[in-house]
BAKOL-565588 format. One record per atom (N, C-alpha, C): residue in three letters; atom name; x, y, z. Coordinates in steps of 0.001 Angstrom, whole numbers, plus 500000, padded with zeros to 6 digits. Atoms other than C-alpha are relative to their C-alpha. Example, Ala and Ser with C-alpha at 12.3 -4.5 7.8 and 13.67 -1.06 7.14 Angstrom:
% BAKOL-565588
<r: ala a: N x: 500890 y: 498810 z: 500000>
<r: ala a: CA x: 512300 y: 495500 z: 507800>
<r: ala a: C x: 500900 y: 501200 z: 500000>
<r: ser a: N x: 499180 y: 498810 z: 499940>
<r: ser a: CA x: 513670 y: 498940 z: 507140>
<r: ser a: C x: 499230 y: 501090 z: 500730>
END
This chain:
% BAKOL-565588
<r: met a: N x: 499025 y: 500553 z: 498987>
<r: met a: CA x: 759166 y: 698773 z: 130331>
<r: met a: C x: 501279 y: 500465 z: 499560>
<r: glu a: N x: 498571 y: 499573 z: 500148>
<r: glu a: CA x: 762534 y: 700027 z: 130630>
<r: glu a: C x: 501005 y: 499191 z: 500618>
<r: arg a: N x: 498827 y: 500729 z: 499339>
<r: arg a: CA x: 765753 y: 697932 z: 131478>
<r: arg a: C x: 501195 y: 500713 z: 500039>
<r: lys a: N x: 498657 y: 499296 z: 500032>
<r: lys a: CA x: 768953 y: 699387 z: 132541>
<r: lys a: C x: 500954 y: 499271 z: 501023>
<r: thr a: N x: 498988 y: 500343 z: 499057>
<r: thr a: CA x: 772190 y: 698527 z: 134205>
<r: thr a: C x: 500638 y: 500964 z: 500540>
<r: ile a: N x: 499341 y: 498958 z: 499372>
<r: ile a: CA x: 773605 y: 700865 z: 136625>
<r: ile a: C x: 501174 y: 499676 z: 500814>
<r: ser a: N x: 498926 y: 500278 z: 499367>
<r: ser a: CA x: 777141 y: 700926 z: 137975>
<r: ser a: C x: 499873 y: 500661 z: 501427>
<r: val a: N x: 500247 y: 499470 z: 498710>
<r: val a: CA x: 776989 y: 701296 z: 141746>
<r: val a: C x: 501151 y: 499686 z: 500973>
<r: thr a: N x: 498766 y: 500376 z: 499152>
<r: thr a: CA x: 780139 y: 701604 z: 144041>
<r: thr a: C x: 499658 y: 500106 z: 501410>
<r: gly a: N x: 500133 y: 499919 z: 498443>
<r: gly a: CA x: 780404 y: 700996 z: 147815>
<r: gly a: C x: 499232 y: 498654 z: 500448>
<r: met a: N x: 500694 y: 501058 z: 499522>
<r: met a: CA x: 778462 y: 697470 z: 147751>
<r: met a: C x: 501316 y: 498986 z: 500280>
<r: ser a: N x: 498847 y: 500922 z: 499784>
<r: ser a: CA x: 780767 y: 694867 z: 149424>
<r: ser a: C x: 499630 y: 498552 z: 500496>
<r: cys a: N x: 500520 y: 501218 z: 499371>
<r: cys a: CA x: 778546 y: 692101 z: 150570>
<r: cys a: C x: 498535 y: 499651 z: 499441>
<r: asn a: N x: 501521 y: 500350 z: 500254>
<r: asn a: CA x: 775060 y: 690207 z: 150033>
<r: asn a: C x: 499070 y: 501089 z: 500779>
<r: gly a: N x: 500824 y: 498998 z: 499307>
<r: gly a: CA x: 773717 y: 692733 z: 152708>
<r: gly a: C x: 499983 y: 501148 z: 499328>
<r: cys a: N x: 500205 y: 498718 z: 500723>
<r: cys a: CA x: 774584 y: 695673 z: 150675>
<r: cys a: C x: 499172 y: 499753 z: 498732>
<r: glu a: N x: 500939 y: 500311 z: 501068>
<r: glu a: CA x: 772842 y: 694054 z: 147682>
<r: glu a: C x: 498689 y: 500087 z: 500450>
<r: gln a: N x: 501254 y: 500087 z: 499570>
<r: gln a: CA x: 769793 y: 693624 z: 149618>
<r: gln a: C x: 499551 y: 501481 z: 500453>
<r: asn a: N x: 500332 y: 498501 z: 499749>
<r: asn a: CA x: 769931 y: 697373 z: 150874>
<r: asn a: C x: 499680 y: 500763 z: 498707>
<r: val a: N x: 500253 y: 499390 z: 501186>
<r: val a: CA x: 770107 y: 698475 z: 147401>
<r: val a: C x: 498616 y: 499429 z: 499426>
<r: lys a: N x: 501269 y: 500496 z: 500656>
<r: lys a: CA x: 767339 y: 696351 z: 146135>
<r: lys a: C x: 498761 y: 500450 z: 500830>
<r: asn a: N x: 501080 y: 499462 z: 499305>
<r: asn a: CA x: 765102 y: 697283 z: 148994>
<r: asn a: C x: 499602 y: 501519 z: 499645>
<r: ala a: N x: 500365 y: 498780 z: 500228>
<r: ala a: CA x: 765597 y: 700863 z: 148325>
<r: ala a: C x: 499378 y: 500331 z: 498569>
<r: leu a: N x: 500582 y: 499906 z: 501223>
<r: leu a: CA x: 764763 y: 700506 z: 144651>
<r: leu a: C x: 498518 y: 499474 z: 499833>
<r: arg a: N x: 501228 y: 500463 z: 500060>
<r: arg a: CA x: 761795 y: 698430 z: 145166>
<r: arg a: C x: 498931 y: 500850 z: 500516>
<r: asn a: N x: 500968 y: 499039 z: 499498>
<r: asn a: CA x: 760049 y: 701146 z: 147160>
<r: asn a: C x: 499797 y: 501014 z: 499032>
<r: leu a: N x: 500515 y: 499121 z: 501012>
<r: leu a: CA x: 759937 y: 703248 z: 144062>
<r: leu a: C x: 498995 y: 499405 z: 499158>
<r: glu a: N x: 501188 y: 500421 z: 500752>
<r: glu a: CA x: 756644 y: 703102 z: 142380>
<r: glu a: C x: 500435 y: 499813 z: 498512>
<r: gly a: N x: 499745 y: 500383 z: 501354>
<r: gly a: CA x: 756925 y: 701540 z: 138970>
<r: gly a: C x: 501300 y: 499102 z: 499807>
<r: val a: N x: 498715 y: 500948 z: 500122>
<r: val a: CA x: 760126 y: 699330 z: 139619>
<r: val a: C x: 499294 y: 498746 z: 500052>
<r: thr a: N x: 500560 y: 501334 z: 499964>
<r: thr a: CA x: 759128 y: 695983 z: 138678>
<r: thr a: C x: 501067 y: 498633 z: 500330>
<r: arg a: N x: 499179 y: 501035 z: 499750>
<r: arg a: CA x: 762402 y: 693931 z: 138991>
<r: arg a: C x: 501577 y: 500713 z: 500335>
<r: val a: N x: 498747 y: 499567 z: 499704>
<r: val a: CA x: 765779 y: 694655 z: 140665>
<r: val a: C x: 501043 y: 498899 z: 500205>
<r: glu a: N x: 498858 y: 500666 z: 499649>
<r: glu a: CA x: 769120 y: 692678 z: 140816>
<r: glu a: C x: 501173 y: 500589 z: 500155>
<r: ala a: N x: 498712 y: 499262 z: 499771>
<r: ala a: CA x: 772225 y: 693653 z: 142435>
<r: ala a: C x: 501127 y: 498964 z: 500176>
<r: asp a: N x: 498796 y: 500738 z: 499997>
<r: asp a: CA x: 775700 y: 692250 z: 142199>
<r: asp a: C x: 501274 y: 500646 z: 500626>
<r: his a: N x: 498669 y: 499427 z: 499255>
<r: his a: CA x: 778473 y: 693405 z: 144726>
<r: his a: C x: 501126 y: 499692 z: 499263>
<r: glu a: N x: 498797 y: 500286 z: 500699>
<r: glu a: CA x: 781172 y: 691680 z: 142797>
<r: glu a: C x: 500101 y: 500722 z: 498736>
<r: ala a: N x: 499851 y: 499348 z: 501345>
<r: ala a: CA x: 780371 y: 693198 z: 139464>
<r: ala a: C x: 499688 y: 501532 z: 500155>
<r: asn a: N x: 500375 y: 498647 z: 499846>
<r: asn a: CA x: 779260 y: 696542 z: 141120>
<r: asn a: C x: 498980 y: 500572 z: 499042>
<r: thr a: N x: 501193 y: 499617 z: 500793>
<r: thr a: CA x: 776029 y: 696616 z: 139207>
<r: thr a: C x: 498703 y: 499788 z: 500592>
<r: val a: N x: 501422 y: 500208 z: 499550>
<r: val a: CA x: 772344 y: 696838 z: 139622>
<r: val a: C x: 499120 y: 499893 z: 498727>
<r: glu a: N x: 501021 y: 500155 z: 501314>
<r: glu a: CA x: 769880 y: 695664 z: 136832>
<r: glu a: C x: 498787 y: 500324 z: 500510>
<r: leu a: N x: 501325 y: 499363 z: 499555>
<r: leu a: CA x: 766658 y: 697430 z: 137034>
<r: leu a: C x: 499143 y: 499901 z: 498846>
<r: ala a: N x: 501104 y: 499894 z: 500924>
<r: ala a: CA x: 763422 y: 696973 z: 135186>
<r: ala a: C x: 498836 y: 500815 z: 500686>
<r: ala a: N x: 500951 y: 499048 z: 499507>
<r: ala a: CA x: 760895 y: 699691 z: 135495>
<r: ala a: C x: 499119 y: 500576 z: 498893>
<r: glu a: N x: 501025 y: 499342 z: 501087>
<r: glu a: CA x: 757959 y: 701449 z: 133840>
<r: glu a: C x: 500800 y: 501379 z: 499472>
<r: asp a: N x: 499418 y: 498824 z: 500615>
<r: asp a: CA x: 758888 y: 704386 z: 131599>
<r: asp a: C x: 500050 y: 501242 z: 500952>
<r: asp a: N x: 500136 y: 498850 z: 499337>
<r: asp a: CA x: 757964 y: 706995 z: 133962>
<r: asp a: C x: 500670 y: 500226 z: 501323>
<r: val a: N x: 499045 y: 500018 z: 498961>
<r: val a: CA x: 760503 y: 706202 z: 136613>
<r: val a: C x: 501143 y: 500878 z: 499701>
<r: ala a: N x: 498873 y: 498978 z: 500272>
<r: ala a: CA x: 763072 y: 709130 z: 136769>
<r: ala a: C x: 501275 y: 499431 z: 500297>
<r: asp a: N x: 498645 y: 500236 z: 499713>
<r: asp a: CA x: 766642 y: 708455 z: 136473>
<r: asp a: C x: 500583 y: 500626 z: 501336>
<r: asp a: N x: 499653 y: 499270 z: 498646>
<r: asp a: CA x: 767108 y: 710993 z: 139312>
<r: asp a: C x: 499416 y: 499329 z: 501276>
<r: asp a: N x: 500603 y: 500650 z: 498965>
<r: asp a: CA x: 764693 y: 709133 z: 141540>
<r: asp a: C x: 500898 y: 498667 z: 500298>
<r: val a: N x: 499022 y: 501074 z: 499961>
<r: val a: CA x: 766768 y: 705963 z: 140818>
<r: val a: C x: 501201 y: 500205 z: 500745>
<r: glu a: N x: 498772 y: 499680 z: 499341>
<r: glu a: CA x: 770039 y: 707542 z: 141790>
<r: glu a: C x: 499789 y: 500591 z: 501318>
<r: ala a: N x: 500337 y: 499674 z: 498642>
<r: ala a: CA x: 768521 y: 709149 z: 144846>
<r: ala a: C x: 499800 y: 498943 z: 501012>
<r: ala a: N x: 500418 y: 501045 z: 499132>
<r: ala a: CA x: 767193 y: 705989 z: 146195>
<r: ala a: C x: 501426 y: 499177 z: 500331>
<r: ile a: N x: 498767 y: 500709 z: 499767>
<r: ile a: CA x: 770604 y: 704277 z: 145761>
<r: ile a: C x: 500882 y: 500913 z: 500874>
<r: glu a: N x: 499178 y: 499134 z: 499187>
<r: glu a: CA x: 772479 y: 707264 z: 147355>
<r: glu a: C x: 499406 y: 500088 z: 501287>
<r: asp a: N x: 500811 y: 500023 z: 498609>
<r: asp a: CA x: 769871 y: 707392 z: 150330>
<r: asp a: C x: 500437 y: 498741 z: 500670>
<r: ala a: N x: 499651 y: 501326 z: 499411>
<r: ala a: CA x: 770801 y: 703709 z: 150791>
<r: ala a: C x: 501437 y: 500030 z: 500454>
<r: gly a: N x: 498610 y: 499908 z: 499723>
<r: gly a: CA x: 774456 y: 704699 z: 151339>
<r: gly a: C x: 500907 y: 499527 z: 499134>
<r: tyr a: N x: 498917 y: 500331 z: 501145>
<r: tyr a: CA x: 776012 y: 703891 z: 147843>
<r: tyr a: C x: 500051 y: 500963 z: 499040>
<r: asp a: N x: 499752 y: 498815 z: 501084>
<r: asp a: CA x: 777274 y: 705846 z: 144880>
<r: asp a: C x: 499654 y: 499391 z: 498595>
<r: val a: N x: 500011 y: 500408 z: 501381>
<r: val a: CA x: 776239 y: 705666 z: 141344>
<r: val a: C x: 501085 y: 500565 z: 499302>
<r: ala a: N x: 498734 y: 499613 z: 500832>
<r: ala a: CA x: 779254 y: 705618 z: 139101>
<r: ala a: C x: 499434 y: 500591 z: 498592>
<r: pro a: N x: 500109 y: 499425 z: 501320>
<r: pro a: CA x: 779211 y: 707726 z: 135952>
<r: pro a: C x: 500092 y: 498918 z: 498845>
END
């Protein structure tokens, strides 16, 4: 199980948090997602085989940006 915190820009409300959480929950192997628009972070727990590129793509497809 891998846990990571990702910096995400563009979230401004609870609805944004929900959009990001829904996008990431659709990835196979993701077990937990918490988003915080005030801190601009997403905490993710996932199986080891979930690719960082897939996580980033899901966030971007939802309309937000992953900060370096």
